[in-house]
Steps between C-alpha positions, in 0.01 A plus 500: 500500500783748592676425166178566309415816676855650492577377141798276554570125461324278749822312604665831603212605752698387820813674371311829432309474824823492691638790302193717542429421865727773640338761276146388635624506856649843452177623332283364781731611777503157662651160459297229330560198718310197603408475877733294735401144507571377841295580799543268792249618767185714551714752692745530215199548254364783733832662527560509128148609421366713785139598488381218265191329651354313204701266271389288205669171410456359146672235298590546130564238246662573171496259206836353398619250241467136593830354616633205319621293808218316696631629836496857410155455346356375831659795686342769269160358419206686637199265549284813558574640151597170326820662364863544602546830688741707697363600846533810729322618806436876531406691813361852447328776706179691438686759300601231242869507602685180467649433850641153451573285201614145534764341265376350185427130525 
């Protein structure tokens, strides 16, 4: 999608994203980073996100190509969607900010 919108070759999308990210961050006046991925206790969560009372937990499954090896197929198959997927769990607040994002599985 990025290659189509910006008018460059699809295979170079990641390279251009890395080149243009500093320009975007300078324009926005803030860094574009994912939230930290490790919170070990409720106290640590409250310390990192003071004042947040409501949180929403949701799972996300994104389709991926079927692996060739049987063991890998068993690990990635989603019986819910009947396809092979990558999975994440997302925690957000009532202002739609992503507070926590698990590693992709």
